[in-house]
KOLLO-828946 format. One record per residue: x, y, z of N, C-alpha, C, O in turn; residue in one letter. Coordinates in steps of 0.05 Angstrom, whole numbers, padded with zeros to 5 digits, always signed. Last residue first. Example, Ala and Ser with C-alpha at 12.3 -4.5 7.8 and 13.67 -1.06 7.14 Angstrom:
% KOLLO-828946
+00257-00045+00142+00273-00021+00143+00258+00001+00157+00268+00023+00161s/+00264-00114+00156+00246-00090+00156+00264-00066+00156+00285-00066+00169a/
END
This chain:
% KOLLO-828946
+00417-00076-00930+00399-00094-00945+00387-00079-00968+00371-00090-00983r/+00485-00071-00909+00460-00058-00917+00444-00077-00934+00454-00092-00951p/+00512-00113-00859+00512-00105-00887+00485-00093-00894+00464-00103-00887a/+00513-00133-00809+00511-00104-00811+00510-00095-00840+00507-00071-00845q/+00522-00186-00810+00496-00178-00799+00493-00148-00800+00472-00138-00792d/+00575-00185-00833+00552-00195-00849+00525-00185-00838+00507-00178-00853p/+00614-00125-00828+00605-00150-00816+00579-00159-00829+00562-00142-00835m/+00649-00100-00883+00627-00097-00864+00618-00124-00854+00614-00142-00869i/+00712-00082-00894+00695-00106-00896+00673-00104-00875+00679-00107-00851k/+00749-00032-00929+00732-00041-00907+00717-00067-00914+00712-00072-00937l/+00813+00000-00940+00791-00017-00949+00775-00028-00925+00787-00032-00904a/+00830+00066-00922+00833+00038-00918+00809+00023-00927+00786+00032-00923q/+00822+00121-00924+00828+00107-00949+00831+00077-00946+00834+00063-00966g/+00848+00134-00860+00833+00144-00883+00842+00129-00908+00865+00126-00913p/+00853+00077-00818+00866+00099-00831+00849+00109-00854+00837+00092-00868r/+00832+00050-00755+00828+00055-00783+00846+00079-00792+00852+00097-00777l/+00831+00035-00703+00857+00035-00716+00855+00040-00746+00874+00036-00760l/+00777+00043-00689+00797+00053-00672+00825+00055-00686+00840+00074-00681e/+00734+00022-00717+00747+00046-00728+00770+00056-00711+00781+00077-00718g/+00704-00018-00696+00726-00026-00713+00741-00002-00724+00760-00006-00740g/+00639+00009-00699+00658-00009-00685+00679-00017-00705+00673-00024-00728r/+00613+00046-00730+00608+00047-00701+00627+00028-00686+00629+00031-00661t/+00617+00085-00787+00628+00062-00773+00625+00065-00743+00633+00085-00731i/+00560+00103-00826+00582+00111-00808+00591+00086-00793+00575+00069-00786v/+00530+00117-00886+00539+00095-00868+00563+00103-00852+00584+00110-00863r/+00479+00165-00894+00507+00158-00896+00513+00135-00876+00503+00134-00854d/+00427+00179-00881+00431+00156-00898+00460+00148-00902+00466+00126-00911g/+00438+00248-00878+00421+00225-00871+00424+00203-00891+00424+00207-00915p/+00508+00266-00880+00481+00269-00889+00464+00245-00880+00475+00223-00876n/+00562+00303-00861+00549+00278-00857+00519+00283-00863+00507+00301-00852i/+00600+00347-00856+00594+00334-00881+00583+00306-00878+00593+00287-00890n/+00569+00375-00797+00591+00372-00816+00582+00359-00841+00558+00359-00847g/+00550+00359-00735+00548+00381-00754+00573+00380-00771+00595+00383-00762i/+00510+00311-00702+00536+00317-00714+00532+00339-00735+00512+00339-00751v/+00478+00292-00642+00478+00308-00666+00507+00313-00676+00525+00318-00660e/+00472+00225-00621+00484+00251-00617+00484+00266-00643+00489+00254-00664i/+00440+00171-00585+00445+00186-00609+00455+00214-00603+00449+00225-00582m/+00426+00144-00540+00451+00135-00553+00457+00151-00578+00477+00145-00592e/+00396+00199-00510+00400+00171-00508+00427+00163-00521+00448+00174-00514g/+00414+00254-00544+00390+00241-00533+00394+00211-00533+00395+00199-00554e/+00446+00316-00554+00447+00287-00550+00422+00278-00537+00410+00292-00521a/+00468+00369-00598+00450+00357-00579+00454+00327-00577+00464+00315-00595l/+00532+00366-00624+00512+00384-00613+00494+00370-00593+00505+00360-00572g/+00599+00367-00651+00576+00354-00638+00557+00374-00627+00565+00397-00620t/+00629+00372-00715+00624+00384-00689+00599+00370-00677+00581+00362-00692d/+00675+00332-00754+00649+00341-00746+00650+00356-00720+00669+00354-00704v/+00712+00306-00809+00713+00323-00785+00685+00334-00779+00672+00345-00797r/+00715+00242-00831+00700+00267-00834+00701+00282-00807+00693+00272-00787i/+00750+00196-00867+00750+00210-00841+00737+00237-00845+00748+00254-00860l/+00728+00140-00899+00732+00169-00903+00729+00182-00875+00709+00179-00862q/+00747+00076-00921+00741+00093-00898+00747+00122-00905+00769+00129-00915a/+00717+00048-00981+00739+00054-00964+00730+00073-00942+00709+00086-00943t/+00678+00038-01020+00681+00019-00998+00705+00024-00980+00713+00006-00965g/+00669+00078-01055+00688+00057-01064+00693+00036-01042+00710+00019-01045d/+00637+00112-01026+00625+00098-01048+00643+00075-01058+00633+00055-01068e/+00657+00104-00956+00656+00118-00982+00643+00100-01003+00638+00077-00999g/+00633+00107-00893+00639+00088-00914+00635+00102-00941+00613+00110-00948v/+00665+00151-00846+00642+00145-00864+00651+00124-00885+00674+00125-00893r/+00683+00165-00782+00690+00149-00806+00665+00142-00821+00647+00129-00811f/+00684+00228-00753+00668+00204-00758+00680+00191-00783+00686+00204-00803v/+00712+00267-00699+00710+00259-00726+00692+00235-00728+00686+00222-00708s/+00731+00322-00657+00715+00298-00662+00713+00293-00692+00713+00311-00708a/+00799+00344-00642+00771+00347-00645+00757+00321-00650+00769+00299-00649g/+00852+00336-00631+00846+00357-00651+00816+00361-00654+00808+00380-00668t/+00853+00293-00596+00860+00320-00586+00853+00342-00605+00847+00365-00597p/+00793+00256-00614+00822+00260-00614+00828+00288-00603+00810+00305-00602r/+00743+00210-00621+00751+00233-00606+00782+00234-00604+00795+00216-00595l/+00697+00191-00664+00725+00186-00659+00736+00212-00646+00739+00232-00659v/+00631+00165-00659+00650+00188-00656+00678+00178-00651+00683+00159-00635l/+00599+00121-00659+00611+00129-00685+00632+00151-00682+00648+00156-00700a/+00575+00115-00611+00598+00098-00616+00612+00106-00642+00634+00097-00647d/+00530+00147-00614+00553+00158-00600+00579+00142-00606+00601+00152-00607r/+00500+00146-00679+00505+00134-00653+00530+00145-00640+00549+00152-00654p/+00480+00211-00705+00493+00185-00708+00495+00172-00680+00494+00187-00660v/+00436+00259-00736+00448+00246-00713+00460+00219-00720+00451+00206-00739a/+00416+00321-00756+00428+00296-00766+00443+00284-00742+00460+00297-00730v/+00354+00350-00732+00383+00349-00734+00391+00322-00747+00375+00303-00748v/+00301+00393-00717+00310+00371-00733+00340+00372-00737+00351+00393-00746q/+00286+00409-00648+00292+00416-00675+00302+00392-00690+00310+00372-00678k/+00241+00423-00592+00259+00405-00608+00263+00416-00636+00246+00430-00647p/+00246+00482-00551+00231+00466-00570+00250+00448-00585+00273+00455-00591k/+00282+00475-00488+00273+00490-00511+00258+00471-00530+00256+00447-00524a/+00295+00441-00448+00296+00470-00441+00288+00487-00465+00286+00512-00462t/+00275+00377-00423+00280+00396-00445+00278+00425-00436+00262+00432-00419p/+00309+00337-00377+00286+00355-00380+00292+00375-00403+00312+00388-00401v/+00327+00275-00354+00332+00295-00375+00307+00311-00379+00285+00300-00385t/+00340+00261-00286+00321+00261-00308+00329+00283-00328+00335+00305-00320v/+00366+00217-00237+00369+00242-00252+00353+00239-00278+00352+00218-00290r/+00347+00191-00172+00352+00189-00200+00358+00217-00212+00355+00237-00199v/+00346+00154-00113+00352+00180-00125+00360+00176-00154+00376+00159-00160t/+00294+00113-00088+00319+00115-00103+00323+00143-00115+00304+00154-00127t/+00244+00110-00066+00265+00124-00051+00291+00127-00065+00309+00141-00056g/+00227+00045-00088+00218+00072-00079+00240+00084-00062+00252+00071-00045a/+00277+00012-00130+00256+00013-00109+00249+00042-00102+00263+00060-00109p/+00287+00005-00201+00295+00016-00175+00271+00016-00156+00248+00020-00164w/+00271-00009-00251+00295-00023-00241+00300-00016-00211+00315-00029-00198h/+00221-00015-00298+00227-00007-00270+00250-00024-00259+00249-00048-00258m/+00214+00013-00359+00226-00011-00346+00233-00002-00317+00249+00016-00314d/+00185+00059-00366+00180+00036-00384+00191+00011-00371+00178-00010-00373q/+00152+00100-00318+00177+00087-00327+00170+00063-00344+00152+00047-00338l/+00120+00161-00319+00115+00132-00320+00140+00119-00332+00147+00125-00355t/+00129+00216-00276+00137+00202-00300+00131+00172-00297+00135+00160-00276l/+00107+00281-00257+00108+00252-00251+00112+00237-00278+00101+00244-00298r/+00129+00343-00232+00124+00327-00256+00126+00298-00248+00145+00290-00234v/+00118+00405-00201+00119+00376-00197+00111+00362-00223+00090+00367-00235d/+00160+00461-00206+00135+00448-00213+00138+00418-00212+00158+00407-00221y/+00186+00512-00161+00190+00490-00180+00163+00476-00184+00145+00479-00167l/+00192+00550-00121+00183+00559-00148+00187+00537-00169+00191+00544-00193r/+00204+00539-00069+00224+00532-00089+00217+00543-00116+00235+00546-00133s/+00158+00562-00042+00185+00568-00034+00205+00563-00056+00222+00580-00062r/+00111+00546-00066+00113+00573-00057+00142+00581-00050+00149+00604-00053d/+00114+00510-00127+00117+00510-00098+00123+00539-00089+00137+00554-00102d/+00067+00522-00181+00094+00521-00169+00093+00522-00139+00075+00533-00127g/+00025+00485-00218+00025+00503-00195+00052+00501-00180+00058+00480-00169v/+00014+00446-00256+00022+00473-00264+00020+00493-00242+00012+00516-00247p/+00038+00384-00255+00023+00401-00237+00031+00430-00242+00053+00438-00234v/+00032+00335-00302+00046+00360-00296+00028+00376-00278+00006+00382-00286v/+00039+00265-00313+00024+00288-00304+00043+00311-00298+00066+00307-00291s/+00071+00231-00343+00044+00223-00337+00027+00247-00328+00004+00249-00335r/+00121+00229-00391+00108+00246-00372+00079+00238-00368+00064+00237-00388v/+00159+00169-00393+00139+00186-00406+00125+00203-00385+00118+00193-00363q/+00225+00142-00402+00201+00148-00385+00184+00168-00401+00193+00182-00419a/+00277+00094-00408+00260+00114-00419+00236+00118-00400+00228+00100-00385n/+00335+00086-00365+00312+00076-00379+00296+00100-00390+00301+00123-00383t/+00399+00063-00339+00380+00084-00346+00358+00072-00363+00361+00050-00374q/+00451+00046-00291+00431+00040-00311+00413+00064-00316+00411+00082-00300s/+00487+00049-00248+00497+00052-00275+00476+00049-00297+00484+00048-00321p/+00455+00112-00236+00479+00097-00243+00480+00069-00232+00473+00065-00208n/+00397+00124-00261+00407+00118-00234+00431+00100-00238+00428+00076-00243a/+00359+00164-00304+00384+00150-00299+00389+00147-00269+00386+00166-00254r/+00313+00172-00355+00317+00171-00326+00341+00154-00321+00343+00132-00331v/+00292+00214-00408+00309+00193-00399+00313+00195-00369+00315+00217-00358r/+00227+00226-00438+00252+00234-00425+00268+00209-00418+00259+00187-00421v/+00174+00248-00478+00192+00227-00472+00218+00238-00460+00229+00257-00470q/+00109+00273-00461+00137+00279-00468+00156+00256-00460+00154+00246-00437t/+00059+00261-00442+00069+00245-00463+00098+00251-00471+00109+00236-00487g/+00042+00328-00427+00035+00299-00424+00045+00284-00448+00040+00291-00471l/+00102+00369-00431+00073+00364-00432+00068+00334-00429+00086+00318-00428t/+00149+00416-00427+00143+00390-00415+00112+00387-00415+00099+00401-00400v/+00157+00467-00444+00167+00446-00462+00162+00417-00450+00171+00398-00462h/+00140+00503-00406+00126+00503-00432+00134+00480-00450+00120+00473-00469p/+00177+00489-00362+00149+00482-00361+00135+00483-00388+00119+00465-00394l/+00228+00508-00362+00223+00482-00376+00194+00475-00377+00186+00458-00393s/+00227+00555-00333+00236+00556-00361+00229+00530-00376+00226+00531-00400a/+00212+00540-00280+00192+00552-00298+00200+00552-00327+00183+00551-00345p/+00242+00474-00267+00241+00503-00265+00220+00515-00284+00212+00501-00303p/+00214+00414-00238+00226+00428-00260+00224+00458-00256+00205+00467-00243i/+00223+00356-00202+00213+00384-00200+00229+00401-00220+00253+00402-00220h/+00201+00290-00210+00221+00309-00214+00208+00337-00212+00185+00340-00220v/+00191+00221-00198+00182+00249-00192+00205+00268-00196+00227+00262-00186q/+00170+00160-00226+00191+00179-00220+00179+00206-00216+00160+00214-00229a/+00133+00106-00195+00137+00125-00216+00160+00144-00207+00168+00143-00184e/+00098+00045-00177+00120+00065-00174+00122+00083-00199+00113+00075-00220l/+00063+00003-00151+00054+00027-00166+00075+00049-00164+00070+00069-00150s/+00092-00034-00117+00086-00040-00145+00079-00015-00162+00089-00012-00184e/+00096-00022-00064+00121-00024-00080+00117-00030-00109+00136-00031-00125p/+00058+00023-00028+00056+00002-00048+00082+00001-00064+00089+00021-00077s/+00062+00036+00041+00072+00043+00014+00069+00019-00004+00076-00004+00004v/+00039+00066+00099+00036+00043+00081+00044+00052+00053+00034+00072+00043l/+00054+00082+00164+00057+00091+00137+00057+00066+00119+00073+00048+00123r/+00012+00084+00222+00032+00072+00206+00032+00086+00179+00013+00099+00171v/-00016+00127+00251-00006+00102+00264+00016+00089+00248+00037+00084+00259v/-00037+00192+00265-00024+00174+00247-00012+00151+00262+00001+00154+00282e/-00100+00210+00293-00071+00206+00298-00060+00186+00278-00072+00164+00274d/-00154+00210+00283-00138+00227+00267-00108+00224+00271-00092+00234+00256g/-00174+00198+00349-00182+00198+00321-00166+00218+00306-00165+00242+00313a/-00117+00182+00390-00142+00196+00385-00149+00194+00356-00132+00189+00339s/-00085+00130+00428-00088+00147+00404-00115+00160+00404-00134+00150+00416v/-00038+00106+00473-00066+00114+00469-00066+00134+00446-00050+00153+00444r/+00005+00049+00468+00000+00078+00467-00029+00084+00462-00043+00068+00449e/+00008-00006+00461+00002+00005+00487-00002+00035+00488-00013+00045+00508g/+00056-00005+00409+00037-00021+00424+00034-00009+00452+00053-00003+00466l/+00067+00060+00380+00075+00035+00390+00053+00021+00405+00033+00033+00414r/+00065+00100+00320+00056+00093+00347+00064+00065+00354+00068+00048+00337r/+00088+00101+00270+00088+00126+00285+00079+00122+00314+00084+00139+00331y/+00127+00062+00230+00107+00061+00252+00110+00086+00268+00132+00093+00277r/+00135+00053+00158+00141+00066+00184+00119+00061+00204+00096+00056+00197e/+00119+00017+00118+00145+00030+00116+00154+00043+00142+00178+00045+00148a/+00088-00041+00103+00090-00021+00125+00118-00009+00125+00138-00023+00131v/+00069-00047+00036+00088-00054+00057+00088-00032+00078+00087-00009+00071v/+00007-00066+00004+00032-00053+00005+00049-00063+00028+00045-00085+00038g/-00059-00055-00021-00037-00074-00015-00010-00059-00015-00006-00042-00031s/-00099-00007+00015-00089-00019-00010-00067-00039-00002-00057-00039+00021f/-00115+00006+00066-00132+00015+00043-00123+00004+00016-00139+00005-00003p/-00116-00039+00120-00100-00029+00097-00118-00020+00075-00135-00035+00066a/-00151-00018+00180-00147-00036+00157-00130-00023+00135-00130+00002+00133a/-00155-00020+00245-00144-00002+00225-00135-00019+00201-00115-00032+00203i/-00207-00034+00284-00188-00048+00267-00179-00028+00245-00196-00021+00228i/-00242+00001+00304-00220-00006+00322-00199-00022+00307-00177-00025+00316t/-00283+00006+00268-00260+00023+00264-00238+00018+00284-00216+00030+00281d/-00322-00027+00288-00307-00037+00265-00281-00020+00261-00261-00030+00252n/-00341+00007+00328-00329-00018+00336-00312-00029+00313-00290-00039+00317l/-00363+00046+00296-00341+00053+00313-00326+00028+00323-00302+00029+00326r/-00404+00015+00273-00383+00027+00256-00359+00034+00273-00336+00029+00265d/-00435+00003+00318-00422-00019+00304-00400-00008+00286-00379-00021+00284q/-00453+00054+00332-00436+00039+00351-00422+00016+00337-00398+00011+00344a/-00484+00064+00286-00460+00081+00293-00441+00067+00312-00417+00068+00309g/-00524+00026+00293-00506+00025+00269-00481+00041+00274-00459+00033+00266d/-00546+00046+00340-00534+00020+00340-00515+00017+00316-00493+00006+00319l/-00566+00094+00321-00545+00095+00341-00531+00068+00343-00507+00066+00348r/-00605+00075+00286-00582+00090+00275-00559+00091+00295-00536+00089+00288a/-00640+00050+00322-00626+00034+00303-00602+00048+00291-00580+00037+00287k/-00658+00095+00349-00643+00075+00364-00628+00057+00345-00605+00050+00351a/-00686+00121+00308-00662+00134+00321-00645+00113+00335-00621+00114+00334v/-00727+00083+00300-00708+00089+00278-00683+00103+00289-00661+00096+00280q/-00753+00087+00349-00741+00061+00341-00721+00066+00319-00699+00053+00319w/-00772+00138+00347-00753+00132+00368-00738+00105+00361-00714+00102+00366e/-00809+00132+00304-00786+00150+00301-00764+00143+00322-00740+00143+00315g/-00847+00098+00327-00832+00089+00304-00807+00106+00300-00786+00095+00293h/-00866+00131+00367-00852+00106+00374-00836+00095+00351-00813+00085+00355a/-00890+00170+00336-00867+00177+00353-00852+00153+00361-00827+00153+00362a/-00931+00141+00311-00910+00153+00295-00885+00160+00312-00863+00156+00303d/-00961+00126+00357-00950+00106+00339-00927+00117+00323-00906+00104+00321r/-00977+00176+00376-00960+00159+00393-00947+00137+00376-00923+00130+00380e/-01008+00193+00332-00984+00208+00339-00965+00191+00356-00941+00191+00352a/-01050+00155+00336-01033+00156+00312-01007+00171+00317-00986+00162+00308r/-01071+00168+00386-01058+00142+00382-01041+00141+00358-01020+00129+00357a/-01091+00219+00373-01070+00217+00394-01055+00190+00391-01031+00189+00393q/-01130+00205+00337-01107+00222+00328-01084+00220+00348-01061+00219+00340d/-01165+00178+00371-01151+00163+00349-01127+00179+00339-01107+00167+00333l/-01181+00220+00403-01166+00198+00415-01152+00181+00394-01129+00172+00398r/-01208+00250+00365-01184+00262+00378-01168+00240+00392-01143+00241+00392s/-01252+00218+00353-01231+00223+00332-01206+00234+00345-01184+00227+00335k/-01268+00169+00404-01270+00195+00391-01247+00199+00371-01227+00185+00372t/-01297+00106+00402-01272+00121+00405-01276+00148+00390-01285+00148+00367v/-01346+00083+00389-01336+00079+00416-01310+00095+00422-01303+00097+00445l/-01367+00081+00339-01373+00104+00356-01363+00102+00384-01372+00117+00401g/-01351+00043+00305-01374+00036+00322-01381+00059+00341-01400+00056+00357k/-01306+00064+00282-01330+00060+00265-01354+00053+00281-01377+00057+00271g/-01269+00060+00323-01279+00086+00315-01305+00084+00298-01323+00100+00301t/-01250+00010+00330-01272+00019+00347-01284+00045+00339-01306+00052+00347l/-01207+00008+00296-01229-00011+00291-01254-00003+00308-01277-00009+00300s/-01174+00045+00319-01185+00051+00293-01209+00033+00287-01228+00041+00274k/-01158+00019+00365-01176+00043+00368-01189+00050+00341-01211+00059+00340l/-01126-00021+00342-01150-00028+00359-01169-00005+00360-01193-00008+00356r/-01085+00008+00316-01103-00010+00301-01128-00017+00316-01150-00017+00304a/-01061+00032+00361-01074+00049+00340-01093+00032+00323-01115+00041+00317f/-01042-00013+00387-01062+00005+00400-01077+00022+00379-01101+00025+00381e/-01005-00032+00350-01028-00049+00357-01050-00032+00370-01074-00036+00365q/-00969+00011+00350-00982+00003+00325-01007-00013+00331-01029-00009+00319e/-00951+00011+00403-00965+00034+00393-00980+00027+00367-01002+00037+00362a/-00926-00039+00405-00950-00034+00422-00966-00011+00411-00990-00012+00410y/-00884-00031+00369-00904-00051+00364-00929-00047+00380-00952-00050+00370q/-00856+00011+00395-00868+00015+00369-00890-00005+00363-00911+00002+00352r/-00840-00015+00442-00858+00008+00444-00872+00013+00417-00895+00020+00416k/-00806-00054+00418-00830-00062+00433-00850-00039+00436-00874-00044+00433a/-00767-00020+00398-00782-00037+00379-00808-00046+00393-00829-00046+00380r/-00746+00002+00443-00761+00020+00425-00777+00004+00405-00798+00012+00395d/-00720-00043+00464-00741-00029+00480-00758-00013+00461-00783-00014+00463r/-00683-00056+00424-00704-00076+00432-00727-00062+00447-00750-00068+00442l/-00652-00009+00424-00667-00017+00400-00689-00037+00407-00711-00035+00397v/-00630-00012+00474-00648+00010+00468-00665+00003+00443-00688+00010+00442v/-00597-00057+00467-00619-00057+00487-00639-00036+00481-00663-00040+00483a/-00560-00037+00430-00578-00060+00423-00602-00062+00441-00624-00068+00433e/-00535+00002+00460-00551+00010+00437-00569-00012+00428-00592-00007+00420a/-00509-00031+00497-00529-00012+00507-00547-00003+00483-00571-00002+00486e/-00473-00056+00463-00493-00072+00477-00515-00054+00488-00539-00062+00487a/-00442-00013+00446-00458-00027+00427-00480-00043+00440-00503-00044+00431k/-00417+00000+00494-00435+00019+00482-00453+00006+00461-00476+00014+00458l/-00386-00046+00499-00407-00040+00520-00427-00020+00508-00451-00023+00512i/-00353-00041+00456-00371-00064+00457-00393-00060+00477-00416-00068+00473k/-00324+00004+00470-00343+00006+00448-00362-00018+00447-00385-00016+00438l/-00293-00016+00511-00312+00005+00517-00333+00007+00495-00357+00011+00500e/-00261-00055+00483-00278-00062+00506-00300-00041+00511-00323-00048+00513t/-00225-00051+00442-00253-00046+00436-00272-00052+00459-00296-00054+00455d/-00162-00023+00428-00178-00037+00449-00208-00030+00445-00215-00006+00445d/-00145-00027+00360-00149-00011+00384-00167-00026+00403-00186-00040+00394i/-00095-00052+00316-00120-00056+00330-00121-00038+00355-00101-00035+00368r/-00067-00046+00249-00066-00042+00278-00094-00047+00289-00114-00046+00275a/-00076-00068+00200-00050-00055+00205-00045-00051+00235-00023-00053+00245l/-00111-00123+00172-00107-00104+00195-00078-00094+00197-00059-00109+00196p/-00129-00120+00102-00115-00133+00124-00110-00113+00147-00107-00089+00142d/-00149-00090+00060-00167-00099+00081-00154-00113+00105-00167-00117+00125g/-00103-00111+00013-00124-00093+00019-00144-00105+00039-00153-00127+00036t/-00047-00142+00047-00065-00139+00025-00087-00120+00033-00091-00114+00056s/+00021-00129+00068-00007-00134+00074-00023-00131+00047-00014-00118+00029v/+00083-00142+00097+00068-00140+00072+00039-00147+00078+00033-00167+00091r/+00124-00108+00142+00102-00127+00139+00088-00121+00113+00080-00099+00107t/+00160-00068+00151+00167-00089+00131+00146-00109+00126+00148-00126+00109g/+00147-00059+00219+00158-00048+00195+00167-00070+00176+00180-00089+00185v/+00089-00094+00245+00118-00088+00245+00126-00075+00218+00113-00080+00198e/+00026-00069+00265+00042-00085+00247+00071-00075+00247+00077-00052+00250a/+00003-00069+00331+00012-00052+00309+00030-00069+00291+00048-00083+00302v/-00046-00076+00382-00028-00088+00363-00022-00068+00341-00039-00051+00334s/-00072-00043+00417-00066-00070+00427-00050-00086+00407-00039-00107+00414v/-00076+00024+00435-00068+00005+00414-00061-00022+00427-00045-00023+00446l/-00134+00052+00462-00107+00043+00467-00100+00022+00446-00116+00003+00441r/-00172+00107+00433-00168+00082+00447-00139+00075+00450-00121+00090+00441g/-00218+00136+00386-00200+00138+00408-00196+00111+00421-00214+00094+00421d/-00218+00122+00315-00231+00124+00341-00210+00127+00362-00186+00121+00357v/-00185+00121+00272-00211+00135+00268-00228+00136+00294-00248+00149+00294e/-00115+00131+00259-00137+00119+00275-00163+00135+00270-00162+00159+00265a/-00086+00132+00192-00092+00143+00219-00114+00127+00232-00129+00113+00220a/-00033+00122+00148-00059+00112+00157-00063+00120+00186-00046+00115+00204v/-00006+00154+00100-00003+00154+00128-00030+00147+00140-00047+00164+00142r/+00010+00123+00037-00010+00135+00056+00000+00133+00084+00013+00114+00093a/+00019+00118-00028+00036+00123-00004+00019+00137+00016+00014+00161+00013d/+00016+00102-00089+00001+00094-00066+00019+00096-00041+00034+00077-00035d/+00056+00117-00123+00031+00131-00126+00012+00125-00102-00005+00141-00095r/+00121+00124-00097+00098+00107-00102+00073+00124-00104+00070+00143-00089s/+00182+00146-00130+00161+00148-00109+00139+00129-00117+00137+00118-00139v/+00248+00162-00142+00227+00142-00147+00207+00142-00124+00215+00139-00100i/+00269+00229-00158+00268+00206-00141+00245+00187-00150+00227+00195-00164s/+00317+00276-00186+00290+00266-00180+00291+00242-00162+00312+00236-00151g/+00354+00330-00214+00351+00308-00194+00322+00301-00190+00304+00319-00191p/+00364+00338-00285+00354+00348-00259+00350+00325-00239+00344+00302-00248l/+00400+00355-00340+00396+00333-00321+00387+00345-00294+00402+00361-00282w/+00371+00387-00396+00388+00389-00373+00381+00365-00355+00358+00355-00356v/+00372+00393-00469+00361+00384-00443+00381+00389-00421+00405+00395-00425t/+00348+00413-00533+00368+00415-00512+00357+00408-00485+00334+00415-00479p/+00318+00362-00573+00316+00387-00559+00338+00389-00538+00347+00368-00527a/+00308+00332-00638+00321+00333-00612+00317+00361-00599+00313+00381-00614m/+00287+00291-00689+00281+00315-00673+00294+00312-00646+00290+00292-00632h/+00332+00266-00741+00313+00263-00718+00307+00290-00706+00321+00310-00712v/+00359+00231-00792+00349+00258-00785+00327+00254-00764+00307+00240-00769k/+00418+00190-00786+00389+00194-00789+00382+00223-00782+00397+00237-00768t/+00468+00146-00810+00462+00172-00799+00432+00178-00805+00423+00173-00827a/+00469+00077-00797+00461+00098-00815+00457+00124-00799+00446+00124-00777l/+00527+00038-00781+00500+00047-00776+00494+00070-00794+00512+00082-00805a/+00572-00019-00780+00563+00007-00789+00535+00013-00780+00520-00006-00773v/+00633-00051-00761+00603-00049-00759+00595-00021-00768+00610-00002-00763k/+00688-00081-00797+00675-00060-00782+00645-00065-00781+00634-00080-00796v/+00752-00102-00812+00725-00113-00806+00711-00092-00788+00721-00087-00766l/+00792-00075-00864+00785-00075-00836+00756-00085-00832+00739-00077-00847a/+00833-00109-00912+00808-00095-00905+00801-00097-00876+00805-00119-00864p/+00906-00105-00896+00882-00119-00906+00857-00103-00899+00858-00084-00883p/+00954-00054-00916+00938-00068-00896+00914-00083-00908+00903-00073-00928p/+01007-00068-00966+00985-00052-00955+00968-00068-00935+00969-00093-00936g/+01052-00097-00982+01029-00097-01000+01006-00080-00990+00986-00076-01005a/+01114-00060-00969+01092-00079-00962+01069-00076-00982+01067-00056-00996p/+01175-00058-01006+01150-00044-00998+01129-00064-00991+01126-00084-01005s/+01221-00081-01025+01217-00083-00996+01191-00070-00987+01184-00072-00964t/+01258-00102-01077+01230-00098-01070+01226-00103-01040+01226-00125-01031q/+01316-00066-01097+01305-00089-01081+01276-00083-01073+01271-00061-01063e/+01327-00046-01163+01320-00038-01135+01308-00061-01121+01290-00075-01132v/+01382-00045-01212+01358-00057-01200+01354-00048-01171+01374-00044-01157q/+01431-00023-01227+01407-00008-01234+01382-00021-01224+01360-00008-01226g/+01465-00084-01233+01467-00055-01232+01441-00042-01242+01430-00050-01263s/+01436-00139-01198+01449-00127-01222+01448-00097-01219+01432-00086-01204a/+01450-00160-01132+01432-00150-01152+01447-00137-01174+01469-00126-01170p/+01491-00219-01120+01487-00190-01117+01469-00181-01138+01470-00190-01161t/+01495-00282-01086+01489-00266-01110+01484-00237-01103+01475-00231-01081p/+01550-00308-01048+01524-00296-01048+01519-00280-01073+01537-00265-01081l/+01605-00324-01053+01586-00340-01067+01558-00328-01067+01542-00335-01084l/+01631-00287-01020+01637-00286-01049+01616-00301-01064+01609-00293-01087v/+01614-00304-00971+01607-00277-00981+01611-00276-01010+01594-00264-01024v/+01640-00353-00967+01610-00352-00967+01601-00326-00978+01582-00325-00994v/+01693-00338-00964+01684-00353-00986+01654-00353-00989+01644-00351-01011a/+01694-00312-00915+01700-00296-00939+01690-00312-00964+01680-00299-00982a/+01685-00355-00881+01666-00333-00882+01670-00317-00907+01650-00310-00920a/+01732-00385-00888+01707-00396-00896+01686-00375-00899+01669-00376-00918v/+01772-00349-00868+01773-00357-00896+01746-00369-00906+01738-00363-00928l/+01756-00347-00814+01755-00323-00830+01755-00330-00860+01741-00317-00875l/+01768-00400-00799+01741-00391-00798+01737-00366-00815+01717-00363-00829l/+01825-00399-00802+01810-00417-00820+01781-00408-00821+01769-00409-00843r/+01838-00363-00762+01844-00355-00790+01828-00373-00809+01819-00364-00830s/+01824-00392-00717+01810-00367-00723+01814-00360-00752+01795-00351-00765v/+01863-00433-00719+01834-00440-00720+01818-00415-00728+01800-00417-00744m/
END
């Protein structure tokens, strides 16, 4: 049986055709197909060297609201309570002030009656003066008594207004809309005028705060654009104010930033890019265009013949999604931002339709 199988195999080998003498078998591949890629243009932009400095999200409306009169607290808003402008944050016992107001009202009534009597008396004596029944000195005395009564009535009214104001101040009202962030006093405690009771913070009027060193102060002005990051997200911001007075201990300067997109609540720790020198003009490409290898950084550029050209570059300044490249890359060059991971120099390219140059 085995010998029969060997004879069949030998016959099959004999029947297979063999290439003619001098011919070479075609085994070379036709080459890789065009690679589908996305491209972007290298651009000339202004960039400045920056450092990342720690900052935080703060509220422009952040107040420690204090009592304005002495007394015992009969109510205090709980932490987390949302209030509108004018809403009560706390109340002080007003019993004593109500008594003082009632006394002031009584004095006003008394002095008003005295004023009216003095006016009537002066008018009566004045009518008699023309008949020779009242001397001029008596009329002058009546005039003085009338004026004094009027003055006493005015003082009494002012004291009543003061008593009413102090009574109104027993209600500690919210100066703006916000959230009660802290309570410094508790129900039943006695407070004096000026004692802090609650901390009120507005969660809407937020901004970023960063303290910068003296070296960066000349390069940070109103309107300067920076980046603010709180992992994993980041956003653009604009300098709203610069306080050119350094802290006595840290020697740092307070800078406030208006955020374009607010993602974080007050108290969030962030990092801010702060320029350390004047901006300069550079050629920049998207970060996605960089090809990082052990030998260094490179960029694939679309050649005039539509093939991939690998250009060795050095990197420099960075800002947002753009990074400076130093090498044979010029403004307007098309660089590959996606699809270049497996590219080979000289490989044909097919640019995605929505990325094709117009």
